[in-house]
N, C-alpha and C positions, 0 to 999 in steps of 0.2 A: 082842643082838649089840653088841659093843664098837665104838668108833669105828675102831679099826685093822682089825677083822674086816670092817666094812662097807667101809672104804677098799679093802682088798685084794680083796674080792669084786667090787666095781665095776670095779676096774682089770683083774682077770682076764677079765671078760666082754668088754671091748674087744678083748682079744687073741683070745678065742674067736670073735668075729665075723670076725676075719681068718684063722682057721685054714685055711679052704678055699682061700686064695689062693696063687698062684704068686708068686715074687719080682717078676716083671715087672708083675703086677697092682697092686702097691703104689705105683707111680710115675706112673701115667697120670692126666692131667687133660684130658678131652675138651672140656669147656666151663668157663667161669669159675665157674659155680655148683657144680661138682663138684670137690672137693679130693682129691688123692691119698691113699689110705688111710694111707700112712706119715706124711703130714703131720698127719692127725688124731691118730695115736698120739703124735707128737712134741708137738703143740700142747697136748693135754690134760695131758701130763707137765709141760710148761713152765708151765701154769697153777698147778699145785701148787707147783712150785719158786719161781715168782715171787711168788705171793700168800700162801704159807704158810711155806716154808722160809727164804727169804731174809730176810724181816722178823722172823720169830719164832723160828727155830732157831739157837741160839748156835753160832758157829764153823762154820756150814754153808759148804761150798765149792761154788760153782757148777760144774756139770759141764763146761760149755763156754760161754765168754762170747759166742761167735757165735750161739748158739741163741736168744738173745733177739731177734735180727734175723730169724732164720729162722722161728721159731714164734709170734711175736706175730701175732695175727689182725687186730684193728682198734683196739687200745688206744693211742690217741694219747698218753695220759699216760705210758705205759711206754717210748715211744721209737719209732724208725724200724723198718721191717719190710719184708720182701719183699712186693711188691704181689701181690694175690690171683691175678691172671692168670698169674703166674710160678711158682706153687707146683709145677707139673708140670715145670719146668725144673731142679728141684733133684735131680740125680742123687746128690749128696752133701748131707747125711750119708746113708750107705747104710741099708738096712733093718736090717741087723745092728747098726749103730751106734745106731739109734733104739731098738731093743730093749734094748741095753746102757744107754742113757740112762734108759729106763723102769725097769730093774732098779736102777740107782743111786739114782734119786729114790724108788722104792718102799721101798728099804732105809732111806733117810734118814727117810722119812715114818713108817715102822713104829717106828723108834727114837724119833722125836719124839712120836708118839702113845702111847708106852708110859708116859708121865707125864701127869698131868692137864693139861688145856688151859683157857685162859680162855674165857669166853663169846664174846668178840669173835672169837677164833680158831675156835671151834666153828661160829659162823655162817658164816665164810668157808669152812670145811671142807665144810659141808653144801651151800653154794653150789657148791663144786668137785665134789661128788658129782653134783649135778644137771646141772652143766655137762658132765661126762663122759658122763652118760646122754643128753644132747642130742646129743653127738657120736657116740654109739653108733647112734642113729637115723640120723644123717647118714651114718655109715660104711656102713650096710647099703644105704641108697638110693643112695649114691655108687658103691658096688661094683656094684649092679645096673645103673646107667647105664654104667659102664665095660665090663662084660661084655655088656650088652644092645646096645651099639653096636659090638661085635666081630662081623664078618660070619659067624663060626663059631657064634655064639649059645652060648657055653660054659655048662655047668651050674655054678652056684655050689654048690648042695647039694640033694639030694633030701629032706632032713630038715626044711627050713624051709617051713612052709605059708604061703600068701598069703591063705588064707581060713580064718577061725576057726569060723564057724557054717555049717551045711549049707544052711539055708533063710533067706530074708528073711522077717520077720514082716509080714503084710499089715495094712492098716488105718491109721487116722488117730487122732491124739490132739487133742482139742479143749481149748484153753486160753482161759479167760475173760479179758476185759479187766480190767485192774487195775494196781495199783502193787506191784511185786515187788522184793525185795532181791537184788542181784547183786554179784558180786565175792567175793574170798576171805574166809572167816570161819573162824577156828580158831587153834590155837597151833602147828601144824606148819609145814613149809616152804612158802613160795610165792614166786614171782618178784615183783619190785616192780610189774610191769605188771598184776598181778591185784588191786592195791590202789588206792584204798580201797573197801571195801564201801559200796554206795550204793543208792538207789532208782531204779527205771526204770519208766515207764508203758508198758504193752503193750496194744494193741488186741486184740480177738478174733482168734484164728487157729487153724488146724488144721495139724499137722505130721505128716509121714509116719513111721510106725514103721520103715519099711525104707529102706535106701539104694537109689538107682537101680541096677539091675542091668545087666550087659553086654547082655542081650537087649533091654532097654528102650532102652539107648543106641544099639544097633545099628539099631533102628527109626528113630531120629532121623537116622542116617547114610543109611539106605536111602530115606528120604523127603526127602532133599536138604537136611538141616539145615546142612551145611557150604557150601551153595551159595546160600542165601537170606539176604540181608543183613538182612531184617526182624527176625531173631531176635537180632541181635548189636549190642552197642555199636559205635560207629564205630571206636574204638580196637581192639576185638576183631576187627572185620571186616578192618581193615588188617593185623592180625597173621595172620589166616587166609590172606589173599591173599599177603602178602609171604613167608610161610614155607611156603606150599603145604600147609597143615594139612588133612587129610581124615579123621582118626581120632585116638583117644587115643594117647598115647605107648606104644610097644612093640606096637601092633597092626600086623599084616602080612597083606595079602590075597594068598594064594598059590593059584593055580589055582582061583580062585573061592571059596575058603574062608578064613575069618578065623582067624588064629593070634595068639597073645599070648606075648611073651617074659616068662618068669617066672624066679624063682630056681632053678627046676628045669629050665630050658631053654625051648625053643620048643614050645608046646603049643596044641592047639585052644582057641578061646575057650570058657570055661565060661559058659553063658548065665545061670546063676543067681547067679554071683559078682557082688559089687558092682563097678561100673565104677571104674577107678582110673587114676591118672596123667593127670588132666585139669587144665587151667588154669581159673582163675576165669572167663575169657571163655567157655570151653566150658560150664561149669556154668550160667552165666547164660543162655546161648543155649538150652541144653536146657530149662531151666525156662520160658523165654519160649515155646518151641515147645509146651510142655505147657499153656500158659495159666496158669502158676503163678509162683512166685518162690523165691529162697533165703531161709532164715531170717536174721534179725539174730543177732548173737552173744548178746544177752540173751534172745531168744525161745528159742534153742537151749539156753541154760543153764537156763532155767526148765523147759523141757519134757523135758530129757534124763534126768530121774529116772524117766521113764515108758517109755523105750525102750532097747534095747541099742545101745551105741556102742563104738568102739575098734578097728574093722577098717580104717577109713580116716579120715584127717584130712578134715574136712568144711568146705567153703567156706561162708562166711557173706556176707551183704550189708553187713557192717559194716567201715568203715574202721578201721585200727589207730591209735587215738588214746588219749591219757592219760585215766584215770578222774579224777573230781573229787578234788582233794587230792593227786594224784600228785606225787612229788618224787624227783629223782635223788639217789643217794647221792654222797658226796664221793669224789673221786679216780677211779682207773681203774674201780672196780666200778660207778660211776655211768654208765659208758659201755655197760653191759650191754644195756639195752633201750630206754631213753628216746630215744636219738638216731636210732632207726630208725622213729619214729612219723610217717612220711610216705609217701604213695603206695603203701601196702600194704593188703591185706585180711586180716581175722582168720579163722583156721581154728580149729575147736573139735574136741575129742575126743582121738583118738590113732590109731595105726595098728598093723599087725602088726610094724612096725619099732621101735615104741616099747618101751623096756625096762619090765619089771614095776615097779610102784610109782612110775611117772613120769608119771602122768596123773591128772587130776581135773576136775571140772565147770568150774572157773574158769580152767583153763589156757588161755592165749592164744598160739597159734602165729600166725605172720604171714609172708606172702610177697607178692611182687609178682604182679599178676594173670596174667602170662604163664607163670609157672613151673609145671611139672607133673612134675618128676622124683621128687617125694615121692609117697607113697601117698595121693592126694587123691581125694575122692569127692563125691557129691551127695545131699542130703536136701531134699525139696521141702516148701514151705509153700503153703497156699491159704487 
């Protein structure tokens, strides 16, 4: 596949994610962590315009000078921007105008990529591909939050499954104590936070082949898991009490039966499906209730060759910190990962929202402990 073919394929998929939406769905921002779908479409376009076309394409004319302020996310190097909480206040540019912006930039990019590009530009381009794929995952989970907090529980699509495998695989995998190599190794793309490859010592441990299921988590609820402070970190217990948390996100107790909002609408809880949309606080509390714990990111990475993963992002016990020898790139690209290495937990794996070819053993996702709008799950260690 040529660079232009790969570019156009990735760009098309973002728009396919949005195909089931009504125009009104594109604009909503219910909470700060959820961006309006039209903002995602504009921001990913701005990324290619700002970091590829403007510096490297001769005679390129910026589509709209105001869009740098509207669609810059967090790049201080690039200039001022609309604050994150105000993205939902942007009734303009309209959805149609943003699709016109995408078409304009895509045409310019296709023309630019029709000629050979330097290695420096190719590296930025591949980063742009992966950046858009990250936003495709965010797009789907943000859309689910927007629709899932509508009292009508509208269906996004019947075609997108939230479970890939029919059964969880039982059993445990024993890993012996020793020194293991962790971190990215290879010549393909990786984010800077996956580097450098280094050694980590692990004690003996056993890790579950299966993710915790809805039925297993329901037992935690029924036995008072959300009512017993002993299972929780103090900060997690405060979160439970202040926010009146009694179940995973999207769970609803209706006439004595549990239902779950899915992309296919409100459905009865599937007891065999892996539990999803839980915070680190809840994952830790469940593990504590079971007399076990969560894996560290290095335990997960070493063991993951031996079990199936990819249905849920999996919380780990690891803080999001730099690896030995980590260094940020110069300029705006250096703001991509490093400046977020504080007060966050690492998640490993992928989820049903993750685009194809956008996951690997060394990938490090990261979120604050209270967040749960992503497809997050639990794998236990003992």
